[in-house]
C-alpha positions in Angstrom: -13.8 36.0 -8.0 -14.3 39.7 -7.3 -15.2 40.5 -10.9 -17.7 37.7 -11.1 -19.4 39.0 -7.9 -20.0 42.6 -9.1 -23.1 42.0 -11.3 -24.6 39.5 -13.6 -23.1 40.9 -16.7 -19.6 41.1 -15.2 -20.0 37.6 -14.0 -20.8 36.4 -17.6 -17.8 38.2 -18.9 -15.4 36.9 -16.3 -16.5 33.3 -16.7 -16.2 33.7 -20.5 -12.5 34.6 -20.3 -10.5 31.5 -19.2 -7.2 33.3 -18.8 -8.6 35.3 -15.9 -8.8 32.1 -13.9 -5.4 30.6 -15.0 -3.3 32.2 -12.3 -3.7 30.8 -8.8 -1.9 31.9 -5.6 -2.4 30.0 -2.4 -0.5 31.4 0.6 -0.9 29.6 3.9 0.9 32.4 5.8 -2.1 34.7 5.2 -4.9 32.1 6.0 -7.4 33.1 8.6 -9.2 30.7 10.8 -11.8 28.7 8.9 -10.6 29.7 5.4 -8.9 26.5 4.7 -12.2 24.7 4.4 -13.0 26.7 1.3 -9.8 26.0 -0.5 -10.6 22.7 -2.3 -13.9 24.1 -3.7 -12.5 27.5 -4.8 -9.5 25.8 -6.4 -11.8 23.5 -8.4 -13.8 26.6 -9.6 -10.6 28.2 -10.9 -9.4 25.1 -12.6 -12.7 24.4 -14.4 -13.2 28.0 -15.5 -9.6 28.3 -16.8 -10.6 25.6 -19.4 -7.4 24.5 -21.2 -5.3 27.6 -20.5 -1.8 26.9 -19.1 -1.7 27.4 -15.3 0.6 29.7 -13.3 0.7 28.6 -9.7 2.2 30.1 -6.6 1.8 27.7 -3.6 3.2 28.8 -0.2 3.2 26.2 2.5 5.9 27.8 4.6 3.9 27.6 7.8 4.6 25.6 11.0 1.4 26.2 13.1 -1.3 24.7 10.9 -3.4 22.2 12.9 -4.4 18.7 11.7 -7.7 19.9 10.2 -6.1 22.7 8.3 -3.4 20.4 6.9 -6.1 18.0 5.8 -7.9 20.9 3.9 -4.6 21.9 2.3 -4.0 18.3 1.3 -7.4 18.1 -0.4 -6.7 21.3 -2.2 -3.4 20.0 -3.5 -5.1 16.8 -4.6 -7.5 18.9 -6.7 -4.5 20.8 -8.2 -2.5 17.7 -9.2 -5.4 16.4 -11.2 -4.6 19.3 -13.6 -0.8 18.9 -13.4 -0.7 18.4 -17.2 -1.6 22.1 -17.5 1.0 23.5 -15.1 3.2 26.0 -17.0 4.8 28.0 -14.2 5.2 26.9 -10.6 6.5 28.7 -7.5 6.6 26.3 -4.6 7.4 27.5 -1.0 7.7 24.5 1.2 9.1 23.2 4.5 12.1 21.0 4.1 10.5 18.3 6.2 7.7 17.9 3.7 9.8 17.3 0.6 9.3 13.6 0.6 5.5 13.8 0.9 3.9 11.3 -1.5 1.7 14.0 -3.1 4.8 15.6 -4.5 6.1 12.3 -5.8 2.9 11.9 -7.6 3.9 14.8 -9.9 6.9 13.0 -11.2 6.4 12.5 -15.0 3.1 14.4 -14.9 4.3 17.9 -15.7 4.6 18.0 -19.5 4.0 21.7 -19.9 6.1 23.0 -16.9 8.6 25.6 -18.2 9.4 27.7 -15.2 10.0 26.2 -11.7 10.9 28.0 -8.5 11.5 26.3 -5.1 11.8 28.3 -1.8 12.2 26.4 1.5 12.9 27.1 5.1 16.6 26.3 4.7 16.7 23.7 7.5 19.4 21.2 7.3 17.8 18.4 9.2 17.0 16.6 6.0 19.6 14.7 4.1 20.5 16.8 1.1 21.9 13.8 -0.7 18.5 12.2 -0.8 17.2 12.7 -4.4 14.3 15.0 -4.9 13.4 14.1 -8.5 9.8 15.2 -9.2 11.0 17.6 -11.9 13.5 15.2 -13.5 11.1 14.3 -16.4 9.8 17.8 -17.2 10.3 17.9 -20.9 9.5 21.6 -21.3 11.5 22.9 -18.2 14.0 25.6 -19.2 14.4 27.8 -16.1 14.5 27.2 -12.3 15.2 29.2 -9.1 16.3 28.0 -5.7 16.0 30.0 -2.4 18.1 29.6 -0.3 20.5 29.0 -3.1 22.5 26.2 -1.5 19.5 24.2 -0.3 18.7 21.1 -2.3 21.6 21.6 -4.7 22.9 18.2 -3.8 19.6 16.4 -3.9 17.4 18.0 -6.5 17.3 16.3 -9.9 16.5 18.3 -13.0 16.8 17.8 -16.8 20.0 19.8 -16.5 20.7 19.8 -20.3 17.4 21.7 -20.9 18.1 24.5 -18.4 18.9 27.8 -20.0 18.2 30.1 -17.0 19.0 29.6 -13.4 18.6 31.8 -10.2 20.1 31.3 -6.8 18.9 33.7 -4.1 20.4 34.0 -0.6 23.1 31.4 -1.4 25.7 30.8 1.3 28.3 29.7 -1.2 29.7 31.2 -4.3 31.1 27.8 -5.2 27.8 25.9 -5.0 26.0 28.5 -7.1 28.6 28.7 -9.8 29.0 24.9 -9.8 25.7 24.8 -11.7 27.6 25.7 -14.8 29.2 22.3 -14.8 25.7 20.7 -14.7 23.9 22.8 -17.3 25.7 22.6 -20.7 23.2 24.9 -22.3 22.9 27.6 -19.6 22.6 31.1 -21.0 21.5 33.2 -18.0 22.7 33.0 -14.4 21.7 35.1 -11.4 23.4 34.6 -8.1 22.8 36.3 -4.8 25.4 35.1 -2.3 26.2 35.7 1.4 29.3 33.4 1.2 30.1 33.2 4.9 32.3 30.1 4.7 35.9 29.6 3.7 36.1 27.9 0.4 39.7 28.6 -0.4 40.3 24.9 -1.0 37.2 24.3 -3.1 37.5 26.8 -6.0 38.1 25.1 -9.3 38.0 26.1 -12.9 34.6 26.3 -14.6 34.0 26.7 -18.3 30.8 27.5 -20.1 30.6 28.0 -23.9 26.9 29.0 -23.7 26.5 31.5 -20.8 25.7 35.0 -22.2 24.4 36.8 -19.1 25.9 36.7 -15.6 24.5 38.7 -12.6 26.1 38.4 -9.2 25.2 40.2 -5.9 27.7 39.3 -3.2 29.1 40.3 0.2 32.6 38.8 -0.1 34.3 40.4 -3.1 37.5 38.6 -2.3 36.0 35.1 -2.7 33.9 36.3 -5.5 36.8 37.6 -7.5 38.7 34.4 -6.9 35.7 32.3 -8.2 35.2 34.5 -11.3 38.9 34.4 -12.0 38.6 30.7 -12.3 35.8 30.9 -15.0 36.1 30.8 -18.7 33.0 32.3 -20.5 33.8 32.9 -24.2 30.3 33.8 -25.2 29.3 36.1 -22.3 27.7 39.4 -23.5 26.9 41.1 -20.1 28.2 40.8 -16.6 26.7 42.6 -13.6 28.5 42.5 -10.2 27.3 44.4 -7.1 27.4 44.1 -3.3 24.5 43.4 -1.0 24.1 44.1 2.7 24.2 41.1 4.9 20.8 40.4 6.4 20.6 40.4 10.2 18.6 37.2 10.4 16.1 35.0 8.7 15.6 34.1 5.1 13.9 36.4 2.6 11.0 35.0 0.8 9.4 36.6 -2.2 5.7 35.9 -1.3 
């Protein structure tokens, strides 16, 4: 939008290059009063000017204090976006756990044919039943990589085309076991990154894991004792690189990338 506002010539050039409009970031945390009203219209402009270029979206709805009018504006903006869901290529979704079952997300099920990269960050609250399936990405025929933060959240409930996944990331995971257990779900996984705080006793939960496809393993952990026990119960005949390092335990809160 800034380029198109400089002068008439720059505006013509900007509008003539669809790829300039194909990356959309919407961050509710940084909204100022009254800005929500502009979202549906601005979103529509970006979607139309991006033509048929695959879309890269970063949508952050991790905010608790939006009033009813602001939520309505956000809803209308999302309704505009989902009309173009067939062009979504990369999605980073930051969301409150209480909103996972919203019907707008369910509308996306089966309507994301191009989605290849998916990342879900959430507030980590456990007041939702993690066993309730969250299956909007189950039918994504192009999906090959995903990321979860916190790493343990949704692992019981999220449904993905596991056999397609070749790259997985778990950030701020509370459990080594839960993160590594993804190997048993993804028979074609090649790259795994795990950042774990591991503050629970899992001595009775460690079991043997085998992956004949994993080539790259990167682990950042606090508890080296539990980590070594978990890795000692893994068989990775094709692994080409392993990175293991420690991280400092965060005092409070959950780190979010946006």
